[in-house]
C-alpha positions in Angstrom: -117.7 -111.5 139.9 -117.4 -109.3 136.6 -121.2 -110.8 135.8 -122.5 -110.4 138.9 -121.4 -106.8 139.2 -122.7 -105.8 135.9 -126.3 -107.5 136.8 -126.1 -105.2 139.8 -125.2 -102.1 137.7 -128.1 -103.4 135.4 -130.3 -103.5 138.6 -129.2 -100.3 139.7 -130.3 -98.4 136.5 -133.9 -100.3 136.1 -134.1 -99.4 139.4 -133.2 -95.6 139.2 -135.6 -95.4 135.5 -138.6 -96.8 137.4 -138.3 -94.3 140.5 -137.8 -91.3 137.7 -141.3 -92.8 136.4 -142.7 -93.1 139.6 -141.3 -89.2 140.1 -143.3 -87.7 137.3 -146.3 -86.3 138.3 -149.3 -87.1 136.2 -150.0 -83.6 134.0 -153.6 -83.6 132.2 -151.3 -81.7 129.3 -153.9 -80.1 126.9 -152.0 -80.5 123.4 -154.7 -79.0 120.6 -157.0 -77.5 122.9 -157.6 -73.8 122.4 -161.0 -73.4 124.1 -160.3 -72.0 127.9 -163.5 -73.0 129.3 -162.5 -76.6 128.6 -159.1 -76.6 129.7 -160.7 -75.6 133.0 -163.6 -77.4 133.4 -161.8 -80.6 132.8 -158.8 -79.9 135.0 -156.1 -79.9 132.5 -152.8 -78.1 133.1 -153.3 -74.4 132.4 -150.5 -71.9 133.0 -152.1 -68.8 134.0 -152.1 -66.1 131.3 -155.1 -64.2 132.7 -153.2 -60.8 133.6 -153.7 -60.2 130.1 -156.9 -59.1 130.8 -155.9 -56.4 133.3 -153.3 -55.3 131.0 -155.3 -54.9 128.1 -158.0 -53.0 130.2 -155.2 -50.3 131.2 -155.6 -49.0 127.8 -159.9 -49.6 127.5 -159.8 -46.4 126.1 -157.7 -47.7 122.8 -160.9 -48.9 120.6 -158.7 -51.3 118.3 -155.5 -53.6 119.7 -153.7 -55.7 116.9 -151.7 -58.1 118.8 -149.0 -60.1 116.4 -147.3 -63.2 117.2 -146.0 -66.1 115.5 -148.6 -68.9 114.9 -148.3 -71.6 118.1 -148.0 -68.8 120.6 -151.5 -69.3 122.2 -153.1 -66.4 120.3 -156.4 -68.4 120.2 -156.8 -69.5 123.7 -156.2 -66.2 124.8 -159.0 -64.8 123.0 -161.0 -67.6 124.2 -160.3 -66.7 127.7 -161.2 -63.2 126.8 -164.6 -64.1 125.4 -165.6 -66.2 128.8 -164.3 -63.8 130.8 -166.3 -60.6 129.4 -169.3 -62.4 127.7 -172.8 -61.1 129.7 -174.4 -64.7 128.5 -172.0 -66.5 131.1 -171.4 -67.0 134.5 -167.9 -68.2 134.5 -166.4 -67.3 137.8 -165.2 -70.7 138.8 -163.3 -71.0 135.9 -161.1 -68.2 136.7 -161.0 -68.8 140.4 -157.3 -68.6 141.7 -156.1 -67.1 138.8 -154.4 -64.1 138.6 -156.8 -61.9 137.4 -159.5 -63.0 140.2 -157.3 -60.9 142.7 -158.7 -57.6 141.3 -162.1 -56.9 142.5 -162.5 -54.0 140.5 -162.0 -55.8 137.2 -164.1 -58.6 138.6 -167.3 -56.3 139.6 -166.7 -53.9 136.5 -166.0 -56.4 133.4 -166.7 -59.9 134.2 -169.5 -61.3 132.5 -170.7 -57.6 131.9 -170.5 -57.4 128.1 -171.7 -58.3 124.9 -168.9 -60.1 123.3 -168.6 -61.3 119.6 -165.7 -63.8 119.4 -164.4 -64.8 115.5 -161.9 -67.0 114.6 -160.8 -66.9 110.8 -157.8 -69.5 111.0 -159.7 -72.2 108.8 -160.7 -69.9 106.2 -158.8 -71.7 103.2 -159.0 -72.5 99.4 -157.6 -72.8 95.8 -159.5 -70.0 94.5 -161.3 -67.2 95.8 -164.9 -68.5 95.4 -163.9 -71.5 97.7 -162.2 -69.1 99.9 -165.1 -67.0 100.2 -167.5 -69.7 100.7 -165.6 -70.5 104.1 -165.8 -67.2 105.3 -169.5 -67.1 104.6 -169.4 -70.4 106.7 -168.2 -69.3 109.5 -169.9 -66.1 109.6 -173.0 -68.4 109.6 -172.0 -70.5 112.5 -171.2 -67.2 114.3 -174.8 -65.8 113.8 -176.1 -69.3 114.8 -174.9 -68.4 118.5 -177.2 -65.4 118.5 -180.3 -66.8 117.6 -181.8 -65.4 120.3 -181.6 -62.2 119.0 -184.5 -63.0 116.7 -186.9 -64.5 119.1 -187.9 -61.3 120.5 -190.0 -58.2 119.0 -187.1 -55.7 118.9 -185.9 -56.3 115.5 -187.6 -54.9 112.5 -189.1 -57.4 109.8 -186.3 -56.6 107.4 -183.6 -57.1 110.3 -184.9 -60.5 111.0 -184.8 -61.2 107.6 -181.2 -60.1 107.1 -180.2 -61.6 110.2 -181.7 -65.1 108.6 -180.2 -64.7 105.5 -176.5 -64.1 107.1 -177.1 -67.2 109.2 -178.5 -69.5 106.1 -175.4 -68.8 103.9 -177.9 -66.9 101.5 -176.8 -63.2 101.9 -175.5 -61.3 99.2 -171.6 -59.8 99.1 -172.6 -56.5 100.7 -174.3 -57.9 103.5 -171.6 -60.5 104.2 -168.8 -57.4 103.9 -171.0 -55.9 106.6 -172.2 -58.8 108.7 -169.6 -58.0 111.7 -170.9 -54.5 112.0 -174.8 -55.8 111.8 -174.3 -58.1 114.8 -173.0 -55.4 116.9 -175.3 -53.1 116.2 -177.9 -55.4 116.7 -176.4 -56.9 120.4 -176.2 -53.1 121.1 -179.6 -52.6 121.0 -180.5 -55.6 122.6 -178.4 -55.6 125.5 -178.3 -51.4 125.6 -174.5 -51.9 126.3 -171.5 -51.7 123.6 -170.2 -54.9 122.3 -166.4 -55.8 122.7 -165.1 -57.6 119.4 -162.6 -60.4 119.5 -161.4 -61.1 115.9 -158.7 -64.0 115.7 -156.3 -64.9 113.1 -157.4 -62.0 111.0 -155.0 -62.3 108.5 -154.9 -66.0 107.4 -157.0 -65.3 104.5 -154.9 -62.9 103.0 -152.0 -65.6 103.6 -153.6 -68.1 101.9 -154.9 -65.9 99.4 -151.7 -64.6 98.5 -150.4 -68.1 98.2 -153.9 -69.0 95.5 -153.4 -66.0 94.0 -156.9 -64.1 94.5 -154.8 -61.5 97.0 -156.8 -58.7 95.9 -160.2 -60.2 95.8 -159.8 -61.3 99.5 -158.2 -58.0 100.9 -161.2 -56.2 99.4 -163.5 -58.5 101.8 -161.4 -58.2 104.5 -161.1 -55.0 104.6 -164.7 -53.7 104.3 -165.6 -56.5 107.4 -162.7 -54.4 109.0 -163.6 -50.8 108.3 -167.3 -51.5 108.8 -167.0 -52.8 112.5 -164.1 -51.0 113.5 -164.3 -47.3 112.3 -166.3 -45.0 114.0 -168.8 -47.3 115.2 -171.0 -46.5 118.4 -171.6 -50.0 118.9 -168.1 -51.2 119.7 -167.0 -51.0 123.2 -163.4 -52.2 122.2 -161.7 -54.8 119.9 -158.9 -57.1 120.4 -157.3 -58.7 116.8 -154.9 -61.1 116.7 -152.5 -62.5 113.5 -149.1 -63.0 112.3 -147.9 -60.0 110.4 -149.0 -56.4 110.7 -150.8 -56.0 107.7 -150.1 -52.3 106.8 -152.7 -49.9 108.2 -153.5 -48.1 104.8 -154.4 -51.4 103.3 -156.8 -52.6 105.6 -157.2 -50.8 108.7 -157.8 -47.6 107.1 -159.4 -44.6 109.2 -159.5 -46.8 112.1 -159.5 -44.8 115.2 -157.2 -45.1 118.5 -155.6 -48.0 116.9 -152.9 -49.6 118.9 -150.6 -52.7 117.3 -148.3 -55.0 119.9 -145.7 -56.9 117.7 -142.8 -59.3 118.9 -140.8 -55.9 119.0 -142.8 -54.4 121.7 -142.3 -55.6 125.4 -146.0 -55.0 126.8 -147.9 -58.0 126.1 -145.0 -60.3 125.3 -144.8 -62.4 128.6 -148.8 -63.6 127.7 -148.1 -65.2 124.7 -145.4 -67.8 125.0 -143.9 -69.3 128.1 -141.5 -67.5 130.2 -138.8 -69.3 132.1 -140.3 -69.1 135.6 -143.2 -71.0 133.8 -141.8 -73.6 132.5 -139.6 -74.3 135.3 -142.9 -74.9 137.5 -144.4 -77.2 134.5 -141.1 -79.2 134.9 -141.4 -79.1 138.5 -144.9 -80.1 139.0 -144.3 -83.1 136.4 -141.2 -84.3 137.8 -139.2 -83.4 135.1 -136.7 -80.8 136.1 -133.9 -83.2 134.9 -135.1 -82.4 131.5 -134.9 -78.4 131.6 -131.5 -77.9 129.6 -133.1 -79.9 126.3 -135.9 -78.2 126.7 -134.3 -74.6 126.4 -131.7 -76.2 123.8 -134.7 -77.4 121.7 -137.8 -74.8 122.3 -136.5 -71.4 124.1 -134.5 -68.5 122.6 -137.6 -66.3 121.2 -136.4 -62.9 122.3 -139.5 -60.6 121.9 -138.9 -57.3 122.7 -136.9 -57.4 126.5 -138.8 -60.4 127.0 -137.0 -63.9 126.7 -140.1 -67.0 126.1 -140.5 -70.9 125.0 -142.8 -71.7 122.0 -145.6 -73.2 123.9 -147.3 -75.9 121.7 -143.8 -77.5 121.8 -143.1 -77.6 125.3 -146.7 -78.8 126.0 -146.1 -81.2 123.7 -143.2 -82.9 124.5 -143.8 -82.7 128.7 -146.8 -84.9 127.3 -144.2 -87.3 125.1 -142.3 -87.8 128.7 -145.2 -88.7 130.3 -146.2 -91.1 128.1 -142.2 -92.1 127.7 -139.7 -90.8 130.1 -137.1 -91.7 127.5 -138.7 -89.5 124.6 -136.2 -87.0 122.8 -137.1 -83.7 121.9 -139.1 -83.6 118.2 -139.7 -80.8 115.9 -143.7 -80.3 116.8 -143.9 -76.8 115.6 -143.1 -77.7 112.3 -145.2 -80.0 111.9 -148.2 -77.7 112.0 -147.2 -76.4 108.8 -145.3 -76.9 105.5 -142.8 -74.1 106.6 -143.1 -73.0 102.8 -142.1 -69.7 103.8 -138.3 -71.3 104.3 -138.4 -73.2 100.9 -139.8 -69.8 98.8 -137.1 -67.8 100.5 -134.3 -70.0 99.3 -135.7 -70.3 95.8 -135.3 -66.6 95.6 -132.0 -66.8 97.0 -129.3 -65.0 95.2 -125.3 -64.9 96.8 -126.1 -62.6 99.4 -129.2 -64.5 101.0 -127.1 -68.0 100.7 -124.5 -66.3 102.3 -126.4 -65.1 105.2 -128.3 -68.5 105.1 -124.8 -70.1 106.3 -124.3 -67.6 108.9 -127.3 -68.2 110.2 -127.2 -72.4 110.0 -123.7 -72.2 111.7 -125.1 -70.4 114.6 -124.0 -66.8 114.3 -126.4 -63.8 113.4 -126.9 -61.3 110.4 -128.1 -57.9 110.8 -130.9 -56.6 108.9 -133.4 -54.1 108.5 -136.9 -54.9 109.8 -140.0 -53.9 108.2 -143.0 -54.5 110.3 -146.2 -53.2 108.1 -146.4 -55.8 105.2 -148.8 -56.9 102.7 -148.9 -60.3 101.7 -148.4 -59.2 97.9 -145.2 -57.8 98.1 -143.7 -60.5 100.4 -141.2 -61.5 98.1 -140.5 -58.1 96.4 -137.6 -57.3 98.5 -134.6 -59.2 100.5 -135.5 -57.0 103.4 -138.7 -57.9 103.1 -137.8 -61.9 103.2 -136.0 -61.2 106.4 -139.0 -59.7 107.7 -141.3 -62.1 107.2 -138.8 -64.9 108.6 -138.4 -62.7 111.8 -142.0 -61.7 112.3 -143.2 -65.4 111.9 -140.8 -66.9 114.2 -138.2 -68.4 112.3 -135.9 -66.0 113.6 -135.4 -63.9 116.7 -133.7 -61.0 117.9 -130.4 -61.6 119.2 -129.8 -60.2 122.8 -127.9 -57.3 123.2 -125.1 -59.2 125.2 -125.0 -61.5 122.5 -124.1 -59.2 119.9 -120.3 -58.6 119.1 -120.7 -55.0 118.2 -123.8 -52.4 118.7 -126.3 -52.2 115.7 -127.6 -49.2 113.9 -130.8 -47.7 114.5 -133.3 -49.1 112.5 -131.7 -52.7 112.1 -132.0 -55.7 114.0 -129.5 -58.6 115.0 -131.1 -61.9 113.7 -130.5 -65.4 114.6 -132.1 -68.6 114.4 -133.8 -68.8 117.8 -133.4 -72.7 119.0 -132.7 -76.4 117.5 -135.9 -77.0 116.6 -136.0 -74.0 114.1 -132.8 -74.8 113.0 -133.6 -78.5 112.1 -136.2 -76.9 110.1 -134.1 -74.9 108.0 -131.7 -77.8 107.7 -134.2 -80.0 106.2 -135.7 -77.7 103.9 -132.1 -77.0 102.7 -131.5 -80.6 102.5 -134.8 -81.1 100.2 -134.1 -77.9 98.1 -130.4 -79.6 97.4 -132.1 -83.0 96.3 -134.6 -81.2 94.1 -131.8 -78.5 92.5 -129.5 -81.3 92.1 -132.4 -83.1 89.6 -131.9 -80.0 87.6 -128.2 -79.6 87.2 -126.1 -80.9 84.4 -123.9 -83.4 85.8 -122.9 -85.2 82.6 -119.5 -83.9 82.8 -119.0 -85.4 86.4 -120.6 -88.6 85.8 -118.4 -89.0 82.9 -114.9 -88.3 84.9 -116.7 -90.1 87.5 -116.6 -93.3 85.4 -113.6 -92.3 83.4 -111.1 -92.0 86.4 -110.5 -88.6 85.4 -110.1 -86.9 89.4 -109.0 -83.8 88.0 -112.1 -83.4 86.1 -113.9 -84.6 89.3 -112.5 -82.0 91.6 -113.3 -79.5 89.2 -117.0 -80.5 88.9 -117.6 -81.0 92.7 -116.3 -77.9 93.3 -118.4 -76.1 90.5 -121.8 -78.0 92.1 -120.2 -77.1 96.2 -120.3 -73.6 95.2 -124.5 -73.8 94.3 -124.9 -75.0 97.9 -126.3 -73.8 101.2 -124.1 -75.5 103.4 -124.9 -75.5 107.5 -123.5 -77.2 110.5 -120.1 -75.6 109.9 -119.7 -78.2 107.2 -119.7 -81.0 109.1 -119.0 -84.1 107.4 -122.6 -85.2 107.3 -123.5 -82.2 104.8 -120.8 -83.7 102.7 -122.0 -86.9 102.5 -125.6 -85.5 102.1 -123.8 -83.6 99.1 -122.4 -86.6 97.3 -125.8 -88.9 98.1 -128.3 -86.0 96.5 -125.7 -85.6 93.4 -126.0 -89.2 92.4 -129.8 -89.8 93.7 -130.7 -87.2 91.7 -129.5 -88.8 88.7 -131.5 -92.1 89.1 -128.5 -94.2 90.4 -128.5 -96.3 93.3 -127.0 -94.7 96.5 -126.1 -96.3 100.0 -124.5 -94.2 102.6 -122.5 -96.0 105.3 -122.8 -99.3 103.8 -120.7 -102.1 105.3 -118.3 -103.0 102.9 -115.3 -105.5 103.9 -113.7 -104.8 107.1 -115.0 -101.3 107.4 -117.4 -98.8 106.1 -117.4 -96.6 103.4 -119.3 -93.1 103.4 -121.1 -93.5 100.0 -121.4 -96.4 97.7 -123.0 -95.7 94.1 -124.1 -98.4 91.8 -125.0 -98.4 88.1 -126.6 -102.4 87.2 -127.6 -101.9 84.0 -123.6 -101.0 83.0 -122.5 -103.1 85.7 -120.4 -100.5 87.4 -119.9 -99.1 90.8 -118.4 -96.3 92.5 -117.1 -95.9 96.3 -116.3 -92.6 98.1 -114.6 -92.4 101.0 -114.7 -88.6 102.6 -112.7 -86.8 104.8 -113.6 -83.4 106.0 -110.2 -81.1 106.4 -109.9 -78.7 109.5 -107.6 -76.4 107.4 -107.1 -75.9 103.6 -103.5 -76.9 103.7 -104.5 -80.1 105.2 -106.8 -81.0 102.3 -104.1 -83.1 100.4 -103.2 -85.5 103.0 -106.6 -86.1 104.1 -107.6 -86.7 100.6 -104.6 -89.6 100.2 -105.5 -90.8 103.3 -109.1 -91.9 102.4 -107.7 -93.1 99.5 -105.8 -95.3 101.4 -108.3 -96.3 103.9 -110.4 -97.7 100.8 -107.6 -100.1 100.1 -107.0 -100.9 103.5 -110.1 -101.8 104.7 -111.1 -103.6 101.7 -114.3 -101.5 100.7 -114.4 -102.7 97.1 -113.6 -106.3 97.3 -117.4 -107.7 97.6 -118.2 -105.3 94.9 -115.7 -106.8 92.5 -117.6 -110.1 92.4 -120.9 -108.6 91.2 -120.0 -105.7 89.0 -117.3 -105.3 86.2 -115.9 -102.0 87.0 -115.4 -100.8 90.7 -114.3 -97.2 90.9 -112.6 -95.8 94.3 -112.2 -92.2 94.8 -110.8 -90.7 98.5 -112.3 -87.1 98.8 -111.3 -84.4 101.2 -113.5 -81.3 101.8 -112.8 -77.8 103.5 -115.7 -75.7 103.1 -116.7 -75.1 99.6 -113.4 -77.0 98.0 -113.1 -80.6 97.5 -110.1 -82.6 96.3 -110.7 -85.9 94.6 -107.6 -88.7 94.7 -108.8 -92.1 92.5 -107.4 -95.4 94.8 -105.8 -97.7 92.1 
């Protein structure tokens, strides 16, 4: 009967899983597609953000709107949508049918496909040297010009204008012509159509971020500044411009003299619901896909961003996970966002870390929050000049978010912001980066005294050296046992020893085993996590006794001349070591 019951339960479980799979609607999830027209024409799933158009047009007198958001929050897709809506060379009524913007006949009449548009993205500008990056910039501008070949076909251009156009298109233009290439294109379009031009410039600060990392920041800044000033400042050909990026580069540094300049950052509220998914949008997506049972885990992993007064999810993560669930209903959340970058900003932050920064990182990684002054007007060349700038960049690029007012223990002072890690995905990035930093750092620490004490059986010296190393670490997860296992393994692995964690020995499983075949010796560590300082002594003794009771060392004694066994108890950044004889 028991066997029959198990069979019935197993069948019931399988039937439930099959039914769950059947209930999952097939959604065409457009992962990695940032062209609005491609998404709409192919019937891919689209979260309607078209109300952004009307919101921008409420302030149409504003010449330049700068929108800054972290990467992977839909900036390029939004700019593509704007381009397809405004560009008079297209007829895109079907692309916007059924979307929110289609409910406003005045906007459709006066703006839809009624204006010349220039749409340029700088997200691909990269290079180890200025020459390489500048070459990439010239390529992108040349490619942009190829889309306007019709300007040279009529008789409206003067010969020198046609020649200059060809030089830019063929990447033969000089430095001055490249810097003025946007201004020149806007001028030609205004003359051709008799209408001012809408300029859409996507990821404007990517070349500057790459230049800062490559050591040619000033050279690239001068080029980008020239392009911006000539295209934006007092340009009669410009109807308005929308610019996106990750950071609001200080106005005096790059937007010098630009009139009617308005910036919308993550501290603002006006446009935040158009960059990122709101709870309502995620709920609808999960309902449409038959995945409402995944709501809690998606919230835990990808929600948590509090921009202005708007709460949003990272759209890149949500769409990736929903796609994976359609392929495999048993898929678990993964770090999709971290795979789009090397997350070098966190590593550079940790490398910079002093005592104050280390303590704050530990507070954040254990689920708490810190209070900092945030500076939104930054330049890439001074990001690491002060601790204040470091916290600001982590906030502005999405590695930290603002704590909701109801989540603060006490009000913060004016000019300061309570910051926390937004979700599990970002927490995992911190943990991975911290462990990599620890592994790299462990290789440079002088551990000769510790190793000598281990092989000599000097438990007092081991305790002393371990405590010294613990004070250098950045701990996380509220000092859970896995942190201490990684701590031990990192110390010895970094010195070239063979290290195995939780390998089966005898009748049980020891926590960490270290082997030195060349000297025919090995060491076993059994780790206990103490909940209080007073319990460390007893926990340490139990760990040492467990090694003997479980017989962890028996099989090793057949292969090694000397096997050392130690019980260790940890409490926060303290440890106690006892040898098992």
